[in-house]
N, C-alpha and C positions, 0 to 999 in steps of 0.2 A: 583598688584593692585587688591583689592577685587571687586567682581562683584557688580553692582548696584542692588537695589531691583527689583525683577522680575516684580512686578505690575507696577513699574515705566517704565520699558522697554516695557511692553505690552501696556501701555497707550500711550507712544511715538509712537510705531510702528503703532497703530491704527490711531492716530491723523495724522501722516505723510502720511499714505496711503489714508485717507479721506480728507486730506488737511484742517482739521478743527477739533475743539474740540467737536462740537455738535454731529456729526455723529459717532465719536469715542465713546462718552459717550453712545449713543444708542446701539452701537454694544456690548459694554462691560457691559451694564446694570448698569451704575453708573451715577452720576451727572456730569454736565460740570465742576463744581468746583473741583470735585475729579480728573478729567483728568488734570486740570490746576495745582493742587497741586502735582500730581505724576510727571508731566513734570518739574516743578520747583525743585522738589527733585532730579531728574535725572541731571538737569543742575548744581545744586550745587555739586553733587557728581563728575561730570566730569570736572567742572570748566570752562564750555563753554556754550554759549547760543545756543539753538537748534532751537528755533522759534523766529522770529521777529514779535512783535505785532504791528498792525496798525489799523486804523479806521475800516476797513472792515473785520478784523479777524486776522489771523496769516499766516506767510509764513516761510518756512524752511530756516535756515541759511546754509552756506556752510558746517559747521560741522554737521548739521542736515541731509543735503543731503548725506553726506558721511556715516552717521550712519544708515540711513534707509535701504539700501540694505543688510547691514550686519545682522540687526535684522530680516528683512523679510526672508532671507535664513535660519537663525537660527530657527525661529518659524515654518517655513515650515518643516525643518528637524525634529524638535521635534514632530510636529503633525503627520508627515508620520511615524516616528519610533514608536510612541505610537499606531497608528492605526495598524501597522504591527504586533506589539507584541500582541495587543488585538485580532487581526484576527488569528494569529498563535495559540493563547491559545485555540481557539475554532475550529481549523481546524486539523483534523487527517490525516496525510499523510502516506498512506499505499503503500508498494512496494510488488508486488506479481507476480509470473510467469503467463504467459498468460493462460495456461490450467487450473491452479488452480483458477485463477480469474474467467474465464468464467464458469467453471463447479462446483465450490464450493462456492467461496466467493460472487460473484455478485448476484446469486439467493437468497442469505441470507441478503444482505446489506440493503434491504428495511426494514427488521425486526429491524436491528440495528438503522437505521435512525428513525424508529417509536418509538423505546424505548428511543432514545437519540437525540431528535430533535435539541438540542442546539449545537451538534457537527457536523461540516461540514466535509464530507469525501472527500478526494482527492486520487484517486487510480491511481497508475502507474504500468504498466505491463512490464517495461523494465527489464527483469530478469537479464541481464548481469551486471546491476548496483550493484547487490548483492555482487559482488566480492569485493566491497569496501563499505560495509554497514555502516561504521562509518561516512558516509556522513550525515551532519546535515540536509539535505533536507528532510529526512524521519523520521517518528516517530516510525514506526514498520513495519515489513515485514513478509511474509510467505515464507518459503523455505524448502529445504530438510535437514535432520539432518546430512548428510555427507558433507554439505557445510563447507569449511574450517573455523574453529572458534577457532583458537589458540590464540585468543585475549581476555584477561580478561575483556575488556570493553564491550564485546558482550554477551548477554544472549540468550539462546536457550531453548524453552519450547515445548515439543512434543504435537501435537494435535491428530493425528491419523496415523497409519502405512500405508505404500503403499503395497497393496497386489494385485497380478496379476493372471489372468487366461485367456486362449484364449477365444475369443467370435466372433460370426459371425451371419449371418441370420439364421432363424429357420430351413429352408430347408437344408442349409449347415451343421448346427449343428446336425441335425438328421442323415445325412449321416456319419459325422465324429464320432458320438457317436456309430454308428453301426460298424464302422471300427476300432475304437480305435485310440490312439494318432498317430499310424503309418500313418493314413490317412492324416496327416498334410503334408506329403511329396508330395502330389499331388495338394495342394492348394497354393495360393499366400499368403505369410506372409506379413502383413502390419506393418511397423515400425513407431513409433511416432517421431523419429529423424533420421537424416542420420547416426548417430553413431550406430544405431541398437542394443542398449543395452537392450531394453525391452525383446526381444525374447531370448537374451543370458542369462538373469536372469532366465527365466522359464526353458530353456533347460539345464541349469546348475543344477537346482533342479530336473528336470525330463528329462534326456537324452533320445532322441528317435532316433533310427537308421534311417538314410536316410533323416533326417530333419536338414537343415543347417541354422544357425542363420544369415548367410550373404545373404540368398536368399530373394526374394520378393521385395516389393516396399517401399521406404522410404519417409516420409513426414517431414514437418517442425515442426509439433506439434501433440499432442494427438487428438485435435479436428478434424484435417484434416484426420488423420488415422482412427478415429472412424467413421466419416461420410462415408469414403470409404468402411468400413466394412458394414455399414448399407445398402448401395446400392448393396452389394453383390460382391465387388471387391476382397474380400479375408478374412483372419482371422486376427483380431487385438489382441494385448495383452492388455486386458482390465484392467484398474485400477478399483477395486471394488467400490471405492468411486466416482472417477471422471466420471466413466461410469455408474453410478447408474441409471440415467434416462432411458438409452437405455436398460439396463438389466431388470429393473422393468416393462417397457412397452412392452417388448418382441421384440423391434426393433433389439436387439442383444440377443443371447442365448449362454450360456457357454456349449459347448459339453462335457466337462470333469469337472463338478462342484466340484469334489473332489480333483482335481489337482490345488490347489491354492498355490502359493509361496509368501513369504514375500520378497520384493525387498531389495537388499543390499544398495540402496540409502538411506534407513532408513525411518524415519517418516516425514510427513509434520509437520513443526514446526512454532511457532511464534519466530521471531528473532528481537532483538532490542538492542540499546545501553543501557548499565547498568545505565548510568546517567539519562536516560529518562524512565526507566522501571516502576517507581512508579509515573510518572506524571498522574494526574487524568484522562485525556482523554485516555492515553495508558492503564491504569489499567482497565478502563471501557471496552475498546475493548477486552483486554485479558480475562476478566471475561465472556464477551458475547461470544467470540470465543470458549472458553472451553465448555460452555453450548451448543452452536450450534453444536459442534463436538461430543458431547456425544452419540447421536444415531449412528453415524458412528463408534465410538470406540466399542460400544456394539455389533453392527452387525459384525464388523471385528473380534472381539474376538470369536464370534460364528463360523465364517467362518474359522478362524485359527484352532479352536478345531476340526472342521470337515474335514479339508483338508487332502490330502493324503501325506503330506510332510514326515510324520514319516515312510512311507513305503520305502522311498528312491528311487533310480533310477533303481534298479535291475528289478522291476516288469514291466518296460516299454520296456525292450530290447527284 
């Protein structure tokens, strides 16, 4: 059976809900006669009477009472679905690891919101969800380029590299600079995760006798490890981008500024589903993120060129 005209269904639903034609006409901004004609058309289409007319107005028949909840649910579902689609079209759902969120993305998001006030941003920092990024809950994410991406449906676009160097308070840095890298053997190494990969990266690039990557204190994230370094608890392996504020203000100082290594975890990247990559809101965010990351890329290029990586490990032993 073909569907009845939508206007007729809408007129009946409003009339049934208001228990009369006048209120339905006011709601739908039509005349009472138009409501009456639509309902007559629907009754003819269905072959049943939906309203019983009487001197005081109209009342639903049994068929009308059966049809009302069906249409009420249907119109509610339509309205809810349309609202959700409209809301989703203007909501950008971003997935980003905690440290990158706190130290890079969030300080810049006000600029994005100012430039694009029509896009609502919803940020999630549950990094573990990235293991299955093809979840349609997210539009785009920030991750590291060594994140498994052997899925042709996923696009990865580098933003800036991860470059590391030890950092600590100014007093501690002065002493270490005088001693050289071997002085690290007497201080506490601060690790940004229990896996202790940060110091392993740097010590692989610049091996130092007597310094163990397994020594020191481990934290749950870079923010905690960095704050521990700021209060003098030890030496953190500073990310030149994510620890930029502390390094620029002098809260942290790099005792060996020429000993900078590029982390094997790769670059911080934009990650997203290929099917959404050219969505207007995703494309706008990608363009903005590339522009926002340009100063960091320029600064890291200079740091990479001036680092001591090309000298290798022999000079530190």
